[in-house]
N, C-alpha and C positions, 0 to 999 in steps of 0.2 A: 418561622425563620424564612427569610427571603432567599430562595434557591435559584432565582433567575440568573444570577452571576455564574452559576455552575452549568448552565445549559450547554454551552459549547463543549465543555469537558464531557458531559453526559452523552452528547451525540457522538463524539469521537470514540469514547470507550464502548458505547453500545454497538457501534459499527464493528469494532474489533471483536467483541463477544459474539456478535451474530456471524461474522466470518469464521470464527473459531468453531461455533456450533455447526456451521455448514460443513466444514472440513471433517469434524469429528463424526457427524452423522453419516457421511460417505464411508468413513472407515467402519463405523458400527454396522452399516448395511452389509458389508462384506465379512465382518468379524463380530457377530452378535454377542460373543462371550468375552470380548476384550475388556478386561476390568479397568485398565488405564483409561480407555476411551470413555467408558461408562462414568468413571469418577470425574473425568475432565468435563463431560457434558453436565453432570450434576453441579459441579463448581461454577461453570459458566451461567447456568440457569439460576443458581442461588445468588450469584453476584448481580445478575440482571434484575432479579426480583428486588434485592435490597436497593439498587440504584433507582429503579422505577418508583419504589415506595417512597424513597427520600425526596424524589422530585415531584411526587403527587400524581403519577400516571397510573391510575388504578387498573385499567384494562391490561396493560402490559404486565403489571404486577400480578394480576390474577392468572394470566396465561402462563407466566414463568413459574408461578407458585404450583400450578398443576403439573408442569414439566418436572418440577422438583419432587412432587409426590410420586410421579411415575418412576423416576430414576432412584428414588429412595427405596421403592419396592424392588426394583431390579437389583440394586446393590445388596439388599438384604436376602436375595435369592428367592423371593416370593413370586417373582414374575419373570418371564422370558421375553427377550427382544424378538419380535416377529416382523415379517415384511409389512404387514398391515399397520403395525405400530410405527414403523419407520416412515411409511407414507403419511400418516397423520402428523408425525413430528415435522416432516418437511413442510406439510401444509401449515402447521403452526409457525414454522420459521418464516414462511412467506407472509403470514399475518403480522408477525412482529416487525418485519421489514416495512410493511405497509404502514403500520402504526408509527414507526420511526420517520418515514417519509412525511406523514401527516404532521408530526411534531415539527419537523424541519420547515415545511412549507406553510402550514396553517397555524402552528402554535398549539395544536390540540391533538388528541388521539383519534379523532374521527368519530363517526356514528356507529361503526360496527362494534358491537359488544363481544363478539367472538363466542357467543353462547353455544353454537353448535360444536365448535372446536373444543371448548371447555367440557361440554357434555361427553364428547368422545374420549377425552383424556380421563375423565372421571370413570367412564365405563371400563377403560383398560385397567385402571387401578382396582376397581371393584372385582372385575373378572379375574385379574391376575392374582388376587389374594385368595380366591376360592379354592384353587388347586391344592395348596398345602394345608387346608383347614383340617383334614383328617389327622394329619400328623401332629398338629398343635391346636386342638379345638379351643383351648382356653384363650388363645391369642386372637381368635377371629373377632369377637366383639370389640376388642381394643384396636382394631385395625385402623380406625379413623382417628388415631391419636394425632395431636398437633404435628403437622408436617415439618415445621421448622426445627423440631427436636430430633428428626430422623437423621441419625449419623451413624457411622460405623461403631461397632460394639467396643473395639479396642480403645479409641480415645475416651469413650464414656467411662471405661474402667479406670483409666489413668486419672480422669477428672475427679473421681470420688476419693482417690488416694491423696492428691496433691492440692486440690482447690477446696480449702476449708477455712473456717473462721480462725483456727489456730495458725495456719500457714499465713493468713492475712496479717494477723497480729505480729507474727515473726518478722514480717517485712517492716513494720513500724518500729520494732525494737532496733532495727538496723539504721533507721533514719538518723541523720545528724543535722541539728538545727544551728544556724548562726544565732548570735545574741539577739539581733533585731527580729528574727523569726520567732524566737522563744518569747520575746517581750510582747509581740503582737498577739500571739496565741494566748498567752496568760492573761493579757488585758481583756481579750474577748471573753474568756471563761469567767473572769471576775465580774464582767458586766452581764452575765447570765446567758451568754451565747453558747450553743453546743459546739464542741470541737470533736469532729468525727475523723477517724482513720478509715479510709475507703480503699479497697483494692478491687479493680474491675478486670474481668477476664473476657477477652474477645474470642469469638468462635474461630476454630482453626481454619475453616474454609473461607474466612473473610479475606478479600483481596485489597480492601481499602481501609487498613487499620487506622491510619492517621485521620481519615475522615470520620470514622466511628468515634475515635477519641475526642475529636473536635466537637462532635455533637453531644457527647457526654459533658464536656466542659461547658458547652453552651447552655445545656439544661440546668447544670448546677449553678452557674453564674446568675441565673434568674432567681435563685433561692438563697444565695449567700456569697461567700468569698472563698476562693481556693488559696490557702496560705502557702502551700508547698506541694511540689509534685516530684515523684521519682519514676522514670527519668525526668529530666528537665523539660519544660514546655517545648523548647526549640528542638530537642531530640525527638519528642513525640511528633511534632509537625513534620520532621524530616523522615519519619517512620523508622527511626533508629531505636526500636524497642521490640521486645518479644510479644507475646500475646496478652500481657497484663501490664498494668501501670497502677501506681498508688498515689494517694494525695491526702493532705490534711485539709478538711473542709470546715469552715466556720459558718453556722446558720442558726436561725431561730426555729427551724422546722425540726420535726422528730426524725428518728432513724428510719422508720418505715416509709415515710413520705419521700425521703432522700433516695432510698433503695428503689422505690417504685418509679421515680423519675428516671433513674439510670436504666432500669430494665425495660423502659418504654422505647429505648433506642434499639433499632434492629441490629442483629448480629452480635449483641452482647450475650455471652453465655451465662455468666453469673456475676454477682457483686456482693462483697461483704462490707458491712458498715459497723464499726465499733467505736464506742465513746473513748476519748483520750482524756487523761487527767493531767494536772499541772506537773505532778511528780514525774510522769513518764516523759514529758517534754523536757523538763529541767535535767533529767539524768542523761538525756541524749544530746544536750547542747555542747557544741564544739568549744573547747577552751583553747586559747592560742598555744599554750605550752604543750598540749597533748593532741593537737590536731592530726599530726602525722601518724601517731600511734593508733588513734581511734580509727583513722581512715584505713590503716593497714588491717586492723582487727575486723573492721566492717567487711573489707574485701575477703578476708579469710572466712568469716562467717557466711558471707554470700556464696562463696565457693562450696563450703561444706553443705549448705542447705539446698544447693541447686542439684537435685537428684532426679529431675523429670526428664526422661529420654525424649519426649515429644518437644519439650522446650529447647533442649540442646539441638535437636534436629532442625527446629524452626530457626534458631539463631544461626546455624550454619547455612541454612538456605538463604536467610536474609543477608548474611555476609557475602554470599556468592552472587547476589543480584547486582545488576548495574546500579550505580547511584541514580536516585530518582530524577534529580534535576540536571542530568547530563544532556538531555535533549529537550527542545521546545517545539511547540507547534506554531508555525508562522503562516500568516495569511499570504496566499500566492501573489496578491496585489503588491504587498510590501516587497516581495522578492523581485517582482517586475520593476518596481520603482528603483530598487538597488541596481538591477541590471541596466536600466536606462541611464543611470548616473555613471556606471562603469563604461557604457557605450560612449557617452559624451567625453569622458576622460580619455578614451582611446582616440577619438577624433581629434581632441586637443593635442594629444601626444604626436599623432601623425602630422599635424600642422607644424609642430616644433621641429620634427625631423626634416620636413620639407624646407622650413625656414633656415635650419642649420646648414642644409646643403647649399642653399643660395648664398648664405653668409660666408660659407667656406670659400666660395668662388671670389667674393668681393674682398674679404679680409681673412687671410689664412690664419692669423694669430687668434682672432676672435673665434673662428671656427674650431680651432684646437681646444680652446678653453671651454666651449659649449659641448663639445663631443662627449666627454665622459659623463656629464650631467644628463645629456639626452639618453645615453645608454642606460644609466641608472634608472631614469624615469621609465624607460621602455621595459626594463626588468620588473619594476614595481607594478606597472599596469598589467603586464602579462600574468604575474603571480596573483594579482587581485582578481583578474578575470577568471583564472583557473579556480580560485577559492570560491567565488560567487557561483561558478558553474557547478562545483561540487555540492554546494548548498541546494541548488535547484535540481540535482540529479536524484531520481527516485527509482528503486528497483522495479522491474516489470512484474515482480511477484504480486504487487497490489492490483494489477489488472488480471494476471493469470489465475489468481485464486478463485475468481468467480466462475471459471469455465468447467471444472469438474462437475459441479452441481447442474449446470446447464446441459452438459452432454448426458448426464444421468437421466434428466427429464426428457430430452429429445429421444434418446434410445428407447425409453419406455413408450413414448407416443408413436414411434415408428416400428415398434416391436422388433428392434435389432439389438444385437449384443455388441457394444462398443466399449473399448478401453482407451481412455485418454492418457497419454504419457507426456508429462511436462518436463522440460529440461532448460537450463539457462535462465531460470526466473530471477537469478541474482543480477543479471545484466541491467545496467542503469541507463535511463533516458531522461531527457529534460522533462520537467513536470508538465510543461505546456503540451509536449507531444504525448505524454502518458494520458492526459485528460481526453485527448482526441482519438486515441488508437483503439479504445475498447470496442466501439461499434463495428469498425471494419473487421476486427478479429472475430467478433461474434458472428458476423455474416459468413466469414470464411469457414469457421468451425461448423456452423449449421449446414453450410453447403457441402462440406466433406461428409457429414453424417447422413444427409438426405440423398445427395447425388452420388457421392463417392462410395461409401460402404454399402455392400450388398446385404440382402437378407441372409439368414443362416442357411436356408435351403439353397440359394444361388451359390454361396461360398462353398458348400459341400460338393456341388457339381464340378467345381474347378479345383477341388482338393485343397482349399484354403482352410485355415483354422476357423472354427465356428465364430469366434470373437474377433471382430474387426478392430484395427488399431489406428488411432489418429495421433500423430506426434506433433506436439507444439514445442518448438525449439527456438531459442534466441541466443545470439552471440554477436560480439563486436567485430567489425571488419573495417579497419581504418577509422575514418571519421563517421562511419555509419553503423547503425545497429540493424542486423538482419533477423527477421522473424519468419520462420518456416512453418506452414501448416501442411503436413504430409499425411496422406492416408494410404492404406494398402488395399484400396477398393478396386473398382473396375477400370479406373482411368477415364479419360475423355474420349468419346467416340467421335473422331474428326468428321467422318462421313455423315453421322447423324446431325452434327452441328451445321455442316454444309447444306444438308437437305432442309433443315429448319430455316436457315438464312435465306435460301432461295424461295421457300414457301412463304416467308414473311415479306419478301421483297427487299430484304436488306442488301443483298447482292444479286447480280444476274448469273445465269448459268455459265455464260462466257467468262465472267470474272472469276467464278469459282474454279475454273479449269486451270487458271494461271496463278492462283493464290497458293502460298506455302502453307504447311500445317500450322505454323505459328500464327500467321495472319488470320487463319480461320478460327483458331482458338481465341485470338484477341477479340473476335466478334462477341464472345460471351460477356465482354465488358461494355457492350453497347446498351443504352437505356431500352427498357421494355423487351429485352431479348431473354428468352428462357427455353430450355430444352425439355422442361417437365411436361408430361402428357396431360396432366390435370392439375388444377389449382388446389393446393392443400393448405393446411395451417402454416406449413414451413416454406413452401416454394410454389413456383408456377406463375407468379405475377410479374416476373421480369424486373424486379427490383432486388438489389443485393450486390452483385458484382460491380454494377455501374456506380453504386454508392461507395463501395470499397475503393474503386479506382479514383473517384473524385476526391474523397476525403484524404486519401494517402497523398495524392498529388498536391493538395492544399498544404500539406506538411512538408513539401519538398522531397517526397519520396516517390517510389515507383513499385509496381507489382509485376512479377514475372511468373509464368506458368510453365512447369515441366510435367509431362504426362506420358505414360506408357499404357496403351490399351491392354486391360487385363492385369496391369501391375500397379495401378494407383496414380495419384496426382500429387504434385508439390507446388503450393502457392508460396512464392518467395517475396516478402515485403522488405524493402530497404528504406530506412528512415535516417535522417540526419541526427547526430547526437544532440545538436542544439539548433535553435532557430534564430539566435541573436548575433553571435560574433563568430566569424570563421577565419581561417587562414586561406588566402587566395593568391593566385598568380595574376598580376596586372599586365594586360597586353594592350597594344595599340592596333586598331583596324582603321585604316585611313588616318584621319586626324582625331579620332575619338578613342577614349579609353574604356576598356571593359575588364571585368573581373571574372575569372574562372575558378570555382572552388578547388582548393588544392587536393582535397580528399578524392576527387574524381580523376586526377591526372596521374598517368603512368610514367610517361617519359616525354622529353622534348627532342625533336629530331630536325636536322638540317637536310632537306631532301632536294637533290638536283631535279630539274624539270624532266630530264630524260628518264628518270626512274618511275614516272607516272605510267600506269597501265589503265586499260579500260575493261570493265566487266559489265555486260548488259548496259552499255552506254554510260556507265558511271565511273568516275575516276577512283582508282585504288592504288595503294602501294603495297609492295611485298616486303615485310619487315620481320626478320628473325623467324621465318616459318609461318607467319600469319598474313593473311590478306586483309588489309584495313581500308575501308572506304574513306575517301577524302571529302570533307565538308568545307567549302570556301565561305567563311563567315561574311566576307564583304558582299557576296552575292545575296546571301540570305537576309542580311541586314540592310541591303541597298546602300552600300557605302563605296565610294571610289577608292580603290587600293593605291597605295603609294609605291608599290613594287612594280618592276618591269616584268614583261612577259617571260623573259629568259632568266630572271633572277632565281636563285635557289629559294625553295619554299621553307618557311619556318612552321613546322607542324607540331602542334600540341596533341599528344596521344592521350585520349580520355577513355574511361571505361564506364559501362553501365551493366552491372552484373558480369556476365562472361562475354559481353559484346564490346568491341573496340571501335573507335572512330578517330580520325585525325582532323583537328581544327586548324585551318590555315590562317595564320595571323601575320600582320606586317612587322611588328616589333615586340620584343619582350621588355617590360619595365622592371619586373622583379616581384618577389614575394612580399605580401603585406597583410597584416591583420586588419580585417574590415568589419564594420558594423552593418548588418543587414537592415535596411529600412524598406517597409512596404510602400509600393507606389500605386496600389490598387485604388486608393481613395482619390488619387489625383488624375490619373490617365488610365485609359483602357489598354493595359499592357498585354502583348501577345504572350502565349504560353512559354516561348523561348526565353523570356526575361523573368527571372524569379524575384527581382527586387533591385534596389539601388543602394549605393553607399556614398558617403561624403569623403573625399580625399583630403590630404593634408593642406593642399593649396586652395581648398574651398570648392573645387570642381565636383560635379556629380558624375559618377561612373555607374553604368548598368551592370548587373550581375547575370551572367548567362546560365540558363537552366540546362545542364548537361543531359539530364534524363530525357527531356523533350527533344533536344537536337539530335541525340543519338538514335 
């Protein structure tokens, strides 16, 4: 069977299973007796084994098979979870991730056969079974029984009571055949073809029941014809069935050959094949006059014979699941294309709005006629934009999930006790931002673990808990998402940073004497700057925080540091919700138009020139208890202002974190939804310009980067 068409689904589902294993192993390390976690790991390994086997990836299948053996022993109480076992399992998880990367990038599993890892897992299985040998000596030789039959004792007991040839035949007595189905089956029997009633039972731990049923159908169709199935084929494809399904199969092959073909499909627990006679088929054929009666009787019989508690529970669980095809996986490039089309639609809408305003001046009647239509178009485009944005939004959980494992490994290598507390992972960000934010956050967390959290001995001297805590928190703030990486470590020693900066020649001694603490802390974001005394695996090379700052600024965000010596540090990252379409305030500076993102604006003030004050030779205003520095945009942008020296100032108060600044502009145009277009490919833009937009009249306006200007 050609399985290449399922490769993308296999990759996506394998990633989900590996992430689940990662999370569950972290729980298992802390709670080695947690039965739910043990069962969850067993199920995930079992599913991975089946998927890898179906796709033909033998190494992954073998590794997960050994995982399954290990957790089968743990589930049966013959083996305990130890720290050494957890370490080997994490090593195995890394191997599985490497194999998946090879499959994605090279189309194969790579050259590493994982023999050492497999030998270690086998060693645990053999060693784990030796302890209870005295209590059950007879069981010891049988310990190497086929792993795929290792399942909890309770389901096995139920299976012997309810899964039998008699119960299988009972299902066929309930079958109702239409006239054309009876005719086809009888004709086949008359021509010497075997008609078999088949019931197939899928293992309870199987997560892809529909896929297994499909493979059974595929095998059988190579040998004959499926005349009827219960449930219907469509219901089976949609996974609307319990753990068994039945069919009438017409073939020239014998019953043993048919059964063998079915049992060759993985995750099939058992199958019953029995011959059908013409009399059995004819007695169950639906007659038009008694169709309703027979149907009712069949339902009653089905209810009476449905006495399996496991089947009822599984049916309830299936009913509680979300409908399988309520969500789809979409290539991000397709979403980008959709966003580009929405962007062009918004530009066209802005053009109509502009044209309508001009038309209104020329012909008031025409303007009145167009006005409602323009408003309607504006509502539609805004709603369409919001809908597309929702499709592009992804919870930060997909990024945050990788960090508990990373902190676990880092704490072991540093010999520190660190607890990572994650909150706000449900906060959503544009998919484009999500793809880029992982590396900067990794640097910040490693930095907190290495530089921030002290060793247990150092923490004991300052009466701190032995276990250090790193908080990773996300929340929405206006049109931004804020991510905080906060630790309860020693904080940043400003004097030490100052000494290092002077030693490296980054600043002079005279400069250091007039610099504020914040300006000194900002030196940590300079390339090649590090306070580490020696180069280690984690730090000391001077790369990390400069990469963080560069990558976050590329996304239109910024980083802020707050620290208390002895009390820890807090790195605050602010990111825009989206990089495509934003609400902005359009302003004029001289004869040119500029856009200021609305999410950064606090208020707009009309300030008399007489209210201007000076602090350290800089213009400031005193506004509602705050001293706010004034930035004259015409001077920074080298544009001649249209305002007179004595005219009141139009000041747009903007914020960056907890800092405020006042942008002096000549005129306000109004609020407008704009499409951000990158200009990096065309001109060398200074950092104060974050992009450009096309206005309704075809003009190009530049977008000011508030973070850089403040």
